[in-house]
C-alpha positions as CSV (number, residue, x, y, z in Angstrom):
1,M,-6.0,18.5,6.5
2,T,-6.1,22.2,5.5
3,L,-7.7,23.3,2.2
4,K,-4.2,24.0,0.7
5,A,-2.9,20.5,1.7
6,C,-6.0,18.9,0.3
7,K,-5.7,20.6,-3.1
8,K,-2.0,19.7,-3.2
9,E,-2.9,16.1,-2.5
10,E,-5.5,16.1,-5.3
11,K,-3.0,17.6,-7.7
12,M,-0.4,15.0,-6.9
13,N,-3.0,12.2,-7.4
14,R,-4.0,13.6,-10.8
15,E,-0.4,13.8,-11.9
16,F,0.1,10.2,-10.8
17,Q,-2.9,9.0,-12.7
18,K,-1.8,10.8,-15.8
19,K,1.9,9.7,-15.6
20,F,1.2,6.0,-14.9
21,K,-2.1,5.8,-16.9
22,F,-3.9,4.6,-13.7
23,K,-7.7,4.5,-13.8
24,G,-9.9,4.6,-10.7
25,S,-9.2,5.5,-7.2
26,I,-5.9,5.1,-5.5
27,T,-6.1,2.4,-2.8
28,V,-3.4,0.8,-0.8
29,L,-3.5,-3.0,-1.2
30,T,-0.8,-3.8,1.4
31,Q,2.5,-2.6,2.8
32,M,5.9,-4.2,2.0
33,M,9.4,-3.6,3.1
34,V,12.5,-3.0,0.9
35,D,15.0,-5.8,1.7
36,P,17.6,-4.5,4.2
37,A,20.3,-6.4,2.2
38,A,19.3,-4.7,-1.1
39,T,21.5,-2.0,-2.6
40,E,20.0,1.5,-2.5
41,K,19.0,2.9,-5.9
42,R,18.2,6.3,-7.2
43,G,14.8,6.8,-8.8
44,G,14.4,7.3,-12.5
45,A,11.6,8.6,-14.6
46,K,9.0,6.1,-13.4
47,S,11.1,4.1,-10.8
48,L,11.0,4.9,-7.1
49,P,14.2,5.6,-5.2
50,L,15.0,2.7,-2.8
51,R,16.3,2.9,0.7
52,R,17.1,-0.2,2.8
53,G,14.3,-1.2,5.2
54,E,11.8,1.4,3.9
55,I,8.1,0.6,4.2
56,L,6.2,1.1,1.0
57,D,2.5,1.2,0.2
58,V,1.6,-1.2,-2.6
59,I,-0.8,0.4,-5.1
60,Q,-0.8,-2.2,-7.8
61,F,0.9,-5.5,-8.6
62,T,1.7,-4.6,-12.3
63,N,3.5,-7.7,-13.5
64,Q,6.0,-10.5,-12.4
65,E,8.9,-8.1,-12.2
66,Q,7.5,-4.8,-10.8
67,I,5.1,-3.4,-8.3
68,L,3.6,0.1,-8.3
69,C,4.3,1.7,-4.9
70,R,4.1,4.9,-2.9
71,N,6.8,5.9,-0.3
72,S,6.5,8.0,2.9
73,Q,7.1,11.2,0.9
74,R,3.9,10.3,-1.1
75,R,5.9,9.8,-4.3
76,Y,4.9,7.0,-6.7
77,G,6.9,4.7,-8.8
78,Y,7.8,1.2,-9.9
79,V,9.8,-1.1,-7.6
80,P,11.4,-4.5,-8.5
81,R,9.6,-7.4,-6.8
82,A,13.0,-9.0,-6.1
83,V,13.9,-6.4,-3.4
84,M,10.5,-6.5,-1.7
85,L,9.6,-8.4,1.5
86,P,6.2,-9.0,3.0
87,L,5.5,-7.5,6.4
């Protein structure tokens, strides 16, 4: 990674930690796939936009209804557990 890309990544990580009140380092627990039969949804303030069949990195299992994930564009947000499938 170049110095500019590294600084941009650090800035995005700080913003993520501030927005979601996340403490500690960001580690990927596992990867999961969005159900191909699920409806596509736009993202909101803290929710991640969903695309059918997309592979997401799981950052944290927050509660029974939602998972904190990161998509391929390195954006973070909550995703409903109901639309997630294990790989």
